[in-house]
C-alpha positions, 0 to 999 in steps of 0.5 A: 951863238945856238947850233942850228939843229938846236933852234930847230929842236927848241921849236919842237919842243915848244909844240910839243910841251907848250902848245901840246899838239898832238903827236899826228901833227907834231910829225907834220911839222916835222916833216913840212921844215925838214923838207924846206931845209933839205931844199935849202942845202940840196936843190939851193946848195944854201946854208939852213940857217933860219937867219939867212932865210930869204923871202924868195927862198921860201918863194922858190921853194912854194914854186918847187912844191906846186911844179912837182905836183903838190895840192894847193892845200898842201902847200898851204899848211906846209907855208903855216908850218914855216909861219909858225916856225919863224914866229916862233923865232922873232917871238924868241928875238932869234931874228927880228923880221919873219922872212915868210911875211908878205908871202901870199898863199896859194888861194883854196876853195874851201868845201864843205864837209862831206856827210852822210843824209840823216835817213841814210845814216839812220838806216846803216845804225838800225842794221848795225842794232838789229844784227848786233843783238841776232839770238845766236850769236857765239860769244866765243865766237872771235868773228861775231866780236869783230862784227859787234866791235866793228859795228860799236865803233860806227854807232859811237863814232857817229852818236859822240861824234869823237875824232877816231883819233880819240876813239883809239885812245877811249880807256876802258875806265871813262865810258860809263853806261849807268851814267851815260856818258863817256870821257874823250881826251881831245886836242891840246890834252883836253878833256871832254864829257859826252852823254849817250843814249840808252841804245848804245849803251846797250851796245856797249855792255853787249860789247863787253860781253864779248869782249870778255870772252874773247880775251878772258879779261874782265876790264881792258885800258883802252875800251876798243881791243882786237880779239888777241887784246891789243889796241886799234890803230886808224887803219883797222878803223877807217877800214871798218867805216869804209866798209859799213859805209860801203856796204850801205851804198850812201850818198856821200863823197866820203866814206871816212871816220871823219865823215861820222863827225861832220854827220853827227854835227850836222843832225845835231844842229837840223833838230834844233841843237845850240851851236855853242853844245855842239862846240862843246860837244865836237871839242873845238876850240873856235866858234867859228869852226863850228859855224860852216856845219850850219851851212850844211844844215842851212842848205838842207833847210832850202832843199826840204823847202823846194820840195815841199813848199807849193810856192817854191815850186811854182816860183820854179816852173814860172822862172822856167816858164819865162826862160823859155819865153826868152 
């Protein structure tokens, strides 16, 4: 009989080698399942042998998570990790049925993704572009380099819709200003090409000039670097986006790199882009994932209609008058 530890490690190997999940996703699975094993042994004082886990054990764990203050979305994600683990074991005939079957997950509200209104995003990018091409820039000034780099980060995230992790891992050789396209290494090791316009191309060339002066390198492995030549990390990208959007006082409930991805998708669809084309640009596996942005687009259309169409206003006034009568 295979050891318990080997069964768990085989699942993580499967996620890494066959499912080809990202390192971040793998850490999440490992953390969730390790937490469940600790609950079995430390709280329930039971074996963590998967063959001995019952539906009751899992329900008790879910109740424990909720009582400990975990949000419904967190509980749902941890349940999902267990479902994937036991489904893997069932496929490998290590168990006949999954103890997670019959478990009803927490009811989740599905808020629409936050995004920056189009006019406000245009002002943010216009300010970045104007600032980048000031004539008195000192090419050997680290502050000027970081300012131009950070502005390019915001502009590129919005102009391409790429994920922050994809931007951090973007290779210098995969950014082609002559062709106006860049190659993104996305989830599950899948590559995709994203086109970009002349404005972003000019900013990229300006950044490369400053990068060469600051680092002393004509080329770099990763496209975005720090002044000492080391690559970026997610926290730096997040702070860069947050500070730029905070300074512009944009009307968005969230101000993270992913909000710029949502803004890209929303503006593309509002501008008449085909849904399947936006799916390819975003690197979504399923068209259903992309369809959520059609709700955002329709919401914007409804808002514009209500503000601009005379009959919409007349209808609202008539309803208001009727409510006053009653």
